Structure formats: structure tokens, C-alpha cells
MIVO-768552 format. One record per residue (C-alpha): y, z, x; residue in one letter. Coordinates in steps of 0.5 Angstrom, whole numbers, padded with zeros to 4 digits, always signed. Each point is the difference from the previous one (the first is absolute). Layout:
! MIVO-768552
YZXA ...
END
This chain:
! MIVO-768552
+0022-0051+0032X +0000+0002-0007X -0006+0004-0002X -0002-0005-0006X +0000-0005+0005X -0004+0003+0005X -0005+0002-0006X +0000-0008-0002X -0002-0001+0006X -0005+0005+0002X -0004-0002-0007X -0001-0007+0003X -0004+0002+0006X -0007+0000-0001X -0004+0006+0001X -0003+0000+0008X +0004-0006+0001X +0006+0004+0005X -0004+0002+0006X -0001-0008+0001X +0007-0004+0000X -0004-0007+0000X -0004+0002-0006X +0006+0003-0003X +0003-0007+0001X -0006-0004-0003X +0000+0005-0006X +0007+0000-0002X +0002-0006-0004X +0004-0005+0003X +0006+0001-0005X +0000+0008+0003X -0002-0002+0007X +0008-0002+0002X +0002+0007-0003X -0004+0003+0004X +0002-0003+0006X +0008+0003-0001X +0001+0004+0006X +0000+0007-0003X -0006-0002-0004X -0003-0003+0006X +0001+0006+0004X -0002+0005-0005X -0007-0003-0001X -0001+0000+0008X +0002+0008+0000X -0004+0001-0006X -0006-0004+0003X +0000+0005+0006X +0000+0006-0004X -0005-0003-0005X -0007+0005+0001X +0003+0005+0003X +0000+0007-0002X +0006+0002-0004X +0000+0007+0002X -0005+0006+0002X -0001+0003-0007X -0003+0007-0001X -0003+0001-0007X +0002+0006-0003X -0007+0002-0003X -0005-0004+0004X -0006+0003+0003X -0005-0003+0005X -0007+0003-0001X -0006-0002+0005X -0007+0005+0002X +0003+0001+0007X +0006+0001+0004X +0005-0006-0002X +0001-0002+0008X -0007-0003+0000X +0002-0005-0005X +0006-0002+0001X +0007+0002+0004X +0005+0005-0003X +0007+0001+0002X +0006+0005-0002X +0005-0003-0005X +0007+0002+0001X -0001+0006-0005X -0005+0003+0005X -0006-0001-0005X -0006-0004+0003X -0001-0006-0003X -0005-0006+0001X +0002-0006+0004X -0004-0004-0004X +0004-0003-0007X -0004+0002-0006X -0004-0007-0001X -0002+0001+0007X -0002+0008-0001X -0005-0004-0006X -0002-0006+0003X -0003+0005+0005X -0004+0004-0005X +0004+0007+0000X +0002+0003-0007X +0007+0000-0001X +0003+0004-0006X +0007+0001-0003X +0002+0007-0002X +0007+0000-0003X +0004+0006-0003X +0002-0001-0008X +0005+0004-0003X -0003-0002-0007X -0006+0005+0002X +0005+0006+0002X +0004-0001-0006X -0005+0000-0005X -0003+0007+0004X +0007+0003-0002X +0000-0002-0007X -0007+0003-0001X +0003+0007+0004X +0006+0001-0003X -0003-0002-0008X -0006+0005+0002X +0006+0005+0002X +0003+0000-0006X -0006+0000-0005X -0002+0006+0004X +0006+0004+0000X +0000-0001-0008X +0005-0005-0001X +0000-0001-0008X -0003-0007-0001X -0002-0001+0007X -0007-0002+0001X -0004-0001+0006X -0001-0007+0003X -0007-0004+0001X -0002-0001+0007X +0002-0007+0002X -0007-0003+0001X -0001+0003-0008X +0005-0004-0003X -0002-0004-0006X -0001-0008+0002X +0002-0002-0007X +0006+0006-0001X +0004-0003-0006X +0007+0003+0002X -0001-0002+0007X -0002-0007-0003X +0007-0001-0004X +0003+0002+0007X -0004-0006+0004X +0001-0005-0006X +0008+0001-0001X +0001+0000+0008X +0003+0007+0000X -0003+0001+0007X +0006+0002+0004X -0002+0004+0006X -0008-0001-0001X -0003-0002+0006X -0001-0008+0000X +0003-0001-0007X +0007+0001+0001X +0003-0007+0003X +0003-0005-0005X -0005-0005+0000X -0005+0006-0001X +0003+0002-0006X +0001-0007-0003X -0008-0001+0002X -0003+0006-0004X +0005-0002-0006X -0002-0007+0001X -0008+0002+0001X +0001+0005-0006X -0004+0005+0005X -0003+0006-0004X -0006+0002+0004X -0001+0002+0008X -0004-0006+0000X +0006-0004-0002X +0004+0004+0005X -0004-0002+0006X +0000-0007-0002X +0007+0000+0000X +0000+0003+0007X -0004-0006+0002X +0004-0006-0004X +0007+0003+0003X -0002-0002+0007X +0003-0007+0002X -0007-0004+0000X -0001+0001-0007X +0007+0001-0003X +0003-0007+0005X -0006-0004-0002X +0001+0000-0008X -0006+0005-0001X +0005+0006-0002X +0002-0004-0006X -0007-0003-0002X -0003+0007+0001X +0004+0003-0005X +0000-0006-0005X -0008+0001+0000X +0000+0008+0000X +0004-0001-0007X -0003-0005-0003X +0005-0005+0001X -0003-0005+0004X -0008-0002+0000X -0004+0002+0006X -0002-0005+0004X -0004-0001+0007X +0001-0004+0006X -0007-0002-0001X -0006+0003-0004X -0003+0003+0005X +0005+0005+0001X +0000+0002-0007X -0004+0007+0002X +0004+0000+0006X +0007+0000-0004X -0002+0003-0006X +0003+0007+0001X +0007-0003+0003X +0000-0006-0006X -0001-0005+0004X +0004+0001+0006X +0000+0003+0006X +0003+0006+0001X -0003+0004+0006X -0002-0001+0007X -0007+0000-0002X +0001-0006-0004X +0001-0004+0005X -0007+0001+0003X -0003+0001-0006X +0002-0008-0003X -0002-0003+0007X -0007+0004-0001X +0000-0003-0007X +0002-0006+0001X -0002-0003+0007X -0007+0005+0000X +0003+0004+0006X -0002+0007+0002X +0006+0005-0002X +0001+0001+0008X +0001-0007+0001X +0004+0000-0006X +0005+0006+0003X +0000-0004+0007X +0003-0006-0004X +0005+0004-0003X +0002+0003+0006X +0000-0007+0003X +0005-0002-0006X +0005+0005+0001X +0000+0000+0008X +0000-0008+0000X +0006-0002+0006X +0001-0007-0001X -0002-0006-0006X -0005-0003+0005X -0004+0007+0000X +0002+0000-0008X -0003-0007-0001X -0006+0002+0004X -0002+0006-0005X +0001-0005-0006X -0004-0005+0002X -0006+0005+0001X +0002+0004-0006X -0001-0007-0005X -0006-0003+0004X -0004+0006-0001X +0003+0001-0008X -0002-0007-0001X -0007+0001+0004X -0001+0005-0006X +0001-0005-0005X +0007+0002-0001X +0005-0006-0002X +0005-0001+0004X +0006+0001-0004X -0002+0006-0002X -0001+0002+0007X +0007-0002+0002X +0003+0004-0006X -0004+0007+0002X +0002-0001+0008X +0007-0002-0002X +0000+0008-0004X -0004+0003+0006X +0005-0002+0005X +0007+0002-0004X -0004+0006-0001X -0004+0002+0006X +0005+0003+0004X +0004+0004-0004X -0004+0005-0005X -0003+0007-0001X -0007+0002+0001X -0002+0003-0006X -0001+0007+0003X +0007+0000+0003X +0003-0002-0008X -0005+0005-0003X +0003+0005+0005X +0007-0001-0001X -0001-0002-0008X -0003+0007-0001X +0005+0004+0004X +0006-0004-0004X -0004+0002-0007X -0001+0007+0003X +0008+0000+0001X +0001-0003-0007X -0004+0005-0003X +0004+0006+0003X +0007-0004-0001X -0002+0000-0007X -0003+0007-0001X +0004+0004+0004X +0006-0003+0002X +0004+0006+0002X -0005+0002+0005X -0001-0008+0002X +0008+0000+0001X +0000+0006+0005X -0006-0004+0004X +0004-0006+0000X +0006+0002+0002X -0003+0004+0006X -0005-0006+0002X +0002-0007-0003X +0002-0005+0005X -0001-0006-0005X +0005-0006+0000X +0005+0003-0004X +0005+0006+0001X -0001+0007-0002X +0005-0001-0006X -0004-0005-0004X -0006+0004+0000X +0004+0006-0002X +0004-0004-0005X -0008-0003-0002X -0002+0007-0001X +0006+0003-0005X -0002-0006-0005X -0006+0004+0000X +0002+0006-0002X +0001+0003+0007X +0006+0004+0002X +0003+0001+0007X +0004+0006+0002X +0004-0002+0007X -0001+0004+0006X +0002+0007+0000X +0001+0005+0006X -0003+0006-0005X -0006-0003-0002X -0002-0007+0003X -0005+0000+0005X +0000-0005+0006X -0005-0005-0004X +0001-0002-0008X -0005+0005-0005X +0000+0002-0007X +0005+0004-0002X -0002+0007-0001X -0004+0000-0007X +0001-0007-0001X -0005-0005-0003X -0004-0004+0005X +0000-0006-0006X +0006-0003-0004X +0006+0005-0001X -0002+0003+0006X +0006+0002+0006X +0000-0003+0007X +0004+0005+0005X +0002-0005+0005X -0001+0002+0007X +0005+0001+0005X -0004-0005+0004X +0004-0005-0004X +0007+0002+0003X +0002-0005+0004X +0001+0003+0007X -0002+0007-0001X -0005+0001+0006X -0006+0003-0001X +0002+0006+0004X +0006+0001-0004X -0005+0000-0006X -0005+0005+0003X +0006+0005+0002X +0002-0001-0007X -0007+0002-0003X -0001+0005+0005X +0007+0004-0001X -0001-0001-0008X -0007+0003+0001X +0002+0006+0004X +0006+0002-0002X +0000-0002-0008X +0005-0005-0004X +0007-0002+0003X +0005+0004-0003X +0006-0005+0001X +0001-0007+0003X +0003+0004+0006X -0006+0004+0001X -0004-0006+0000X +0004-0004+0005X -0001+0007+0005X -0007+0001-0001X -0002-0007+0000X +0005-0003+0005X +0000-0008-0002X +0003-0005+0004X +0006-0003-0003X -0003-0007-0002X -0006+0005-0003X +0005+0004-0004X +0003-0005-0003X -0006-0004-0002X -0003+0007-0004X +0006+0000-0003X +0000-0007-0003X -0007+0000-0001X +0001+0006-0005X -0004+0005+0004X +0006+0005-0001X +0001+0000-0007X -0003+0006-0001X +0007+0003+0002X +0003-0002-0006X +0006-0003+0003X +0002-0008+0000X -0003-0004+0006X +0007-0001+0002X +0002+0007+0001X -0006+0001+0004X +0002-0006+0005X +0007+0003+0001X -0003+0007+0002X -0005-0003+0004X +0005-0004+0004X +0004+0006+0001X -0006+0004+0002X -0001-0005+0005X +0006-0001+0003X +0002+0008+0001X -0007+0001+0003X +0002-0006+0005X +0007+0002+0002X -0002+0007+0001X -0006-0002+0004X +0004-0005+0004X +0006+0005+0001X +0005-0005-0004X +0006+0002-0004X +0000+0005-0006X -0003-0003-0006X +0007+0002-0003X +0003-0005+0004X -0003-0007-0003X -0002+0000-0007X -0007-0004-0001X +0000-0007-0002X +0000-0003-0007X -0006-0002-0004X -0001-0007-0002X -0004-0004-0004X -0004-0007+0002X +0006-0004-0003X +0005+0004+0004X +0003+0004-0005X +0002+0007+0001X -0005+0005-0003X +0005+0006+0001X +0005+0001+0004X +0000+0004+0007X -0002+0007-0001X +0003+0006+0004X -0004+0003+0005X -0004+0006-0002X +0005+0007+0002X -0002+0006+0004X -0001+0003-0007X -0005-0004-0002X +0004-0004-0005X -0005-0004-0005X +0000-0007+0001X +0003-0005-0006X -0005-0002-0005X +0000-0007-0001X -0002-0005-0005X -0007-0003+0000X -0001-0007+0002X +0000-0005-0004X -0007-0003-0003X +0000-0006+0004X +0002+0003+0006X -0005+0006-0001X -0006-0006-0001X +0003-0003+0006X -0001+0007+0004X -0007+0001-0002X -0002-0007+0001X +0003+0000+0007X -0004+0007+0001X -0006-0001-0003X -0001-0007-0002X -0001+0002-0007X +0005+0003-0006X +0000+0005-0004X +0007+0000-0004X -0001-0006-0003X -0003-0007+0001X +0005-0005+0004X +0000-0005-0005X +0004+0005-0005X +0004+0003+0006X +0001-0006+0003X +0000-0007-0004X +0006-0001-0004X -0001-0001-0007X +0002-0007+0000X -0006-0001+0005X -0005+0003-0004X +0002-0003-0007X -0004-0005-0003X -0006+0001+0005X -0007+0002-0002X -0005+0005+0002X -0004-0002+0005X -0006+0003-0004X +0001-0004-0006X +0000-0008+0004X -0007-0001-0005X +0005+0000-0006X +0004-0005+0003X -0006-0006+0003X +0004-0007+0001X +0007+0003-0001X +0006+0001+0004X +0002+0006+0001X +0003+0005+0005X -0003+0006+0004X +0004+0005+0004X -0003+0004+0005X +0000+0003+0008X -0004-0004+0004X -0007+0003+0003X -0004-0005+0003X +0002-0007+0002X -0004-0005+0004X +0002-0007+0002X -0004-0006+0001X +0001-0008+0002X -0002-0005-0005X -0005-0006+0002X +0007-0004-0001X +0004+0004+0005X +0004+0004-0004X -0001+0008-0001X -0003+0004-0007X +0002+0007+0000X -0004+0005-0004X +0004+0006-0001X -0002+0006-0005X +0006+0003-0004X -0001+0008-0002X +0004+0002-0006X -0001+0007-0004X -0006-0003-0004X -0004-0003+0005X -0001-0007+0005X +0002-0006-0001X -0003-0005+0004X +0005-0006+0002X -0001-0007+0003X +0006-0004+0003X -0002-0007+0001X +0003-0005+0007X +0004-0004-0006X +0004+0007-0001X -0002+0004+0006X +0006-0003+0005X +0006+0003-0006X -0003+0006-0003X -0005+0003+0005X +0005+0004+0004X +0002+0003-0006X -0007+0002-0002X +0001+0005+0007X +0006+0004-0003X -0001+0007-0002X -0001-0001-0008X -0001-0007-0002X +0001-0004-0007X -0006-0005+0000X +0001-0005-0005X -0006-0005-0002X -0007-0002-0004X -0005+0004-0001X -0007-0003+0001X -0006+0002-0001X -0007-0001+0004X -0006+0003-0004X +0004+0006-0002X +0004+0001+0008X +0007+0000-0002X +0006-0003+0005X +0007-0001+0000X +0001-0007+0002X +0008+0001+0003X +0005-0005-0002X +0006+0004+0002X +0002+0007+0003X +0005+0004+0001X +0001+0006+0006X +0003+0006-0001X +0001+0006+0004X +0003+0001+0007X +0004-0007+0002X -0004-0004-0005X +0005-0001-0006X +0000-0007-0002X -0005-0005-0003X -0005-0002+0005X +0003+0005+0006X -0005+0004+0004X +0002+0007+0003X +0002-0002+0007X -0001+0008+0002X -0007+0001+0000X +0001+0008+0000X +0002-0001-0007X -0007-0002-0003X -0003+0004-0004X -0007-0002+0002X -0003+0006+0004X +0002+0006+0004X +0000+0000+0008X -0007-0001+0003X -0003-0003-0007X +0001-0008-0002X +0009+0000+0001X +0006+0004+0002X +0003+0005-0004X +0005+0000-0006X +0007+0001+0004X +0002+0006-0001X +0006+0004+0005X +0003+0007-0001X +0006-0001+0005X +0005-0005+0000X -0001-0002+0007X -0004+0001+0006X +0006+0004+0002X -0001+0005-0006X -0007+0000+0001X +0001+0003+0007X +0006+0004-0002X -0005+0003-0006X -0006+0002+0006X +0006+0003+0005X +0000-0006+0005X 
END
């Protein structure tokens, strides 16, 4: 059965009706009942009714703790989970119902990133780097810092905790957030409750003075004055119930939870009748009470409490501060710890636009983690030396061996010395070469790859008693498209004849090699190296869209984030972020155009054409046509059939690596390794 039809049928099933077939039959409209009697649909309903109410799975909260004044077995049964830890047999609501305290202690990479940024910036200041200033303690950051406010207001908040998603960056621009309080409000506004009820747009208009502030009832003026007449935090539900119905705050909180947890329409209507009766008993007219109830029910289940929003908002503000004032030190911390929705290259490109330089991994200079280059500024103009941890497939053991031998015996004197002392595996060695980690030899990467393969082949043959190395020449190296890089070189002679030096890879192949090896690029931006001139001709920069509002333009970029959602009519809406050298362009493809142009939006490089829409300062390209380029996507509207061609991430991040092969076939690779 097609998924759109499944979703359409599911939407017509009332809440709570599934376990009772007779109740379901009575509730469904006569016109729909026949459809639900179809053999497949009826069988699905029967099976679903059997499963309804059963636990979906036995989950384990990664940071959930239960706290009591004596051994937990006095209050509840325990068991050992599959991972070996001891857990409560009661689920979280039952734990709370019997009066125990439960607490969620979650790890947060943003705290570690901020801490590392402060450490690196402090070290630069201690070492006397010219222009380096010591950073403030995170809790001492001004809540109205002007430079940070500009970063927040413009939505320039990539790699800032809770502030980097397309929806949040749009919201910050719509709200024109300037202070920590504005940031806290934005964190709460982006939650499904406020966002899906239309409160988000109303809040932004009222905060900017574009719409008069109105209150659902005059009694709520004092309660909702701080939030412009709109419920924003979880606490607002109980405060509204208390102000409108005269309930104690504790009962207001009980009402909020009951709304969020109501399982069926009858329970929901029971709560509604009670709320309306209590409100009218205190003198509130029925239309006003019903209007407030509608707002409560749309909002109650999907909001943040103010303390949660404040904690997240403060971390986001601190991240924006350090990105603004110490971008180089911040960039090193981001590379080491960030795990957001975008691949690492998106963050690196953003920081490059903020004046940070990134040097490739280097076997002579890099540590395992990324750090500031010696003598480098922590702010704009500083250089981040990318760590060896970014090299794909490089094991921690090999990295430790490299660092230990470099510390004990000094710098490597040649590529052969490096191979002999570090002893990387063939894939590790090739990844290091392609990443640029052996550029200190001042030799072409092509020549290093050739020497690496010959060295590996000779070592393998000697170790396995194979034929003399002079009997069979090593294979030719080839490029990603199968073209020869150089002819087969003669094997080294006993006298130690040097290998021939080869020309360097073309720029496009260096970029692909760097990306395959690190998920980043250093030689050039892929749009310059890989996109043909005719693809980029006539396109506008992503950063200039505000100058083209209401006009039809083209943008060329690399897809770096994508989300497909089903529309209410059953079609699909595709949200895609395209990155070019200037910034990010948020694109939306609506159901009418999705079937034809949607596949092209997943290509390696995309040219999207459409109208620039402005919603309170949030800019979106409404795509009307799209072309995909790179890999197999070479004609209008065609997707890349080979997903390995997508420049949308490194293996283990948001997508597969770009293609890059250094042998003309699997047989050549095997021969190069001496197999």
C-alpha cells in the first residue's frame, strides 16, 4: 500500500479509537467506513489494535537517574539491561507517580567546545602572540555584547549550540534578536508548540512593533506581558490557568500535563469541559475561554520550560560570543568536538569567511587533535592546524606511533624514513598522502603515492618469498575518471636508482583526494575546481540574496543539508541548504515541482533557479527548476545515480565521501599492495 494512502487513512482514525473496533466503526464517517473494510486495510487495523498500548521497546535513557533516600529496591523492582547496567523496571511516569525523583544528566559537546576555545585562546595570550587577548570566563560574557548581537541578529550562527539549524537562523533574523533574553526566547519559539500554532510569527511581529500586542483576555495582561501576549514557556500554561480560572499553580501544572498526555478524544473533551466551566465560573465569557483553550491545547505538549530555554540560550549566546571574538580558537574546538547537523566542511568554510585559515594535517606538525598553529592568533587571522584525527581510516594506534616516534627521534627526514618509522597500513598511507599530510617532503602527491605503492609491494613480496621485485613492474596510477596519471615505472634497481618524479595531480583531483581523505579541502573550493564555467555563469552568491528579494535568480552550490516532509495534500516538500563560497542559501521545493526537480537537488553540485522570498528578513529561494552536476548527474533534472559521488560529507558524517580512486581497477590495487 503506498505510504501517502497509509498516512491519509491514519489521519482519519480518531485518537483512542483503535483498541475498540466497534467504537472505531461508529466514529468513522459512512463514506470512509467502506474504505476501511477493504481486506488489507481491515487486516492492518486488526493487527494494529492488537499492538496498541503495548510498549514499543524497552528503552534506556542515556542520562536518566532515579534518586531515593534508601535502596531503590525498597520502592521498585530493578533489572539488568542488555548493555549490562542496572535499570528500573518502572518506566519514567511510573517512577514519578510513586514519588521518586528522576533527573536527566546529559552530556553537551558545546560546553567542551567552549572550554577548549578558552584554553587555546588563553595559551596564545600567555605565549605573547602579538594581538592576542585573554578570553573572559564564559559566565562573565556581557549579555548585550554588541558584536555578538550582530552575529545573532544576522543569523550568522553556524556551529553555535541550538542556533545553527536553518529554522533557527531564519528565526533569529525574523526576531532581530539582539540580547541574551532574545536568544532565550528564540530557543523556546522554535519548539513545535509555538512554531506549529502560528505563535512564532506573531511573536516576531509583536517584538518588532509590526503588530499590536493583544491578550486572549484582560486577566492575562500581567501574566503574558513579558512574552507580548503569547504563551511561550511551559510555565505559561499553568500561569494562564491560574489567572483565568483561579486555579492554584500546582493544579495549573497538573492541567498542562493532562493536556499533553491525554490519550483519546473523550479524555480531551473532559478536560475541555472542566476548563471552560471553571473559567466561566470566575466570570470569563465562553468565547474567550474557548480561544484560550485552543491556544493551550496547541501549545502545552511541545514547549520548553523557561529554565531549560535559558540554559540552552545562554550556551548559544556564549558560543556566538567566542565565534565572533575568537574564531580561530573556536574553529579548533569545533573541529575536535562539534557534532551538529552539518558536515565539518560547512563549518570550516564558514570560519574561513570569518578570517580563519586552515592548514591541512601534517605528519611533521599536527597533533592528534586540531589546534592553533604555533604563534597563531586565536581570533580572526589565526590559523588552525587540522589534526590527524581528521584523516579517514587512520587508527588511533598509528597516530600515537607517529607522534611518539616524532617526539623521540625528531622530525622525519624523508618519505621513506616516515614509512619506516611509522609503519602505517597501505590505506592509511594513501589517505595521509591525499590529505596533504606528507606535503612537507615538497614532492608531488602523485610521486609519493607511487613510492608508497612500490614500497608496499616490495615489502609484501619480500615478506612472502614472492618473485623478485625486478620481475614485474608496479601498476600504473590512474585518476578518478580512469585516465592514466603516469605510465608504469620501472622497479628500483639494487643500486638504489631513484624513482621518477611525477607531475602533481590536477587541481580537481587534489580537491577530491583531500575531501575523500579528510572530509575537507585545502587546495581550492570544489565549486572552482569541479563546477564547469557554464554551470556557474549568471548565478548569484548565496550571501547576496537579500538584494534580489522578489526576483528570479539562480544559485549554484553544494547540498549540505536536506529534509523532506510530506505535505497535507500528500505530496512532498523538500528543504535543501546549498553552500557556495559566500555562504548558505536555504531552498524549498514544493510538491508541484518536486517530482521533476527533486532528484537534481541531491546531485554533487546543484544549480537551482527560483524566486527569492522574504519573510520578516528570513530569505528562502523557492525553487522552480534545478539541474544536477557531478558524478552521473549531467542532464537537466537528473540525480546522481551513484551516491558515492555526493560531496555532502565524509564517511561516518552526514553522507558518503566523494569518489576518488588511485588504481585503475581492484586488480591494480591488489597488485599495488603486493597481493
